[in-house]
C-alpha positions in Angstrom: -8.6 81.0 51.0 -6.5 79.4 53.8 -3.4 81.7 53.3 -2.7 82.2 57.0 -3.7 78.9 58.6 -0.1 78.0 59.6 0.6 81.4 61.1 -2.6 81.9 63.0 -3.7 84.5 60.6 -7.2 85.6 59.8 -9.0 84.7 56.6 -7.3 86.2 53.6 -8.7 89.5 52.4 -8.3 91.1 49.0 -6.2 94.3 49.3 -5.5 95.7 45.9 -4.4 95.2 42.3 -0.8 95.7 41.3 -0.7 95.6 37.5 -2.0 92.2 36.5 -1.6 90.9 40.1 -4.4 90.6 42.7 -2.9 91.0 46.1 -4.4 89.2 49.1 -3.2 89.3 52.8 -3.8 87.1 55.8 -2.7 88.7 59.1 -2.2 92.4 60.1 -0.2 94.8 58.0 2.3 95.4 60.8 3.3 94.1 64.2 2.6 90.4 63.7 3.1 87.5 61.2 1.3 87.9 57.9 1.4 86.4 54.4 0.7 88.1 51.2 -0.3 86.3 48.0 -0.2 87.8 44.5 -2.4 85.9 42.0 -2.0 86.6 38.3 -5.4 87.8 37.1 -4.8 86.4 33.6 -3.6 83.0 34.8 -5.1 82.0 38.2 -2.7 79.1 38.5 0.2 81.5 38.7 0.9 83.0 42.2 3.7 84.2 44.4 3.7 84.5 48.2 5.6 86.9 50.6 5.9 86.1 54.3 6.2 89.1 56.6 7.4 88.4 60.2 6.4 90.4 63.3 9.9 92.0 63.4 9.6 93.4 59.9 11.8 90.9 58.2 10.3 89.0 55.2 10.9 86.7 52.4 9.3 85.8 49.1 9.9 84.8 45.5 9.0 87.3 42.8 7.7 86.6 39.2 11.2 87.4 38.0 12.7 84.4 39.8 14.4 86.6 42.5 14.0 86.0 46.2 13.1 89.2 48.0 13.7 90.2 51.6 11.8 93.5 51.5 8.1 93.7 50.9 8.5 96.9 48.9 10.9 95.4 46.4 8.7 92.3 46.0 5.7 94.6 45.2 7.9 96.5 42.7 8.8 93.2 41.0 5.1 92.4 40.7 4.5 95.8 39.2 7.3 95.5 36.7 6.6 92.0 35.5 5.0 91.2 32.1 
């Protein structure tokens, strides 16, 4: 998976499951650019990404159609989705 190619991130690694979503990350958890990808385990063509910047800011669309600026609320949207 080439999730972090454009940010110089390492190869994506599986992190955990949040409900029906499989969460992958390229880059470190803190202190540098990273990108997270949530893939729907029931429909592998459905996915949502969250970009986390070195300064702690971030941005990503959730499965509910809302754009999130906080990683925690993006993960909560994944958890709460059908």
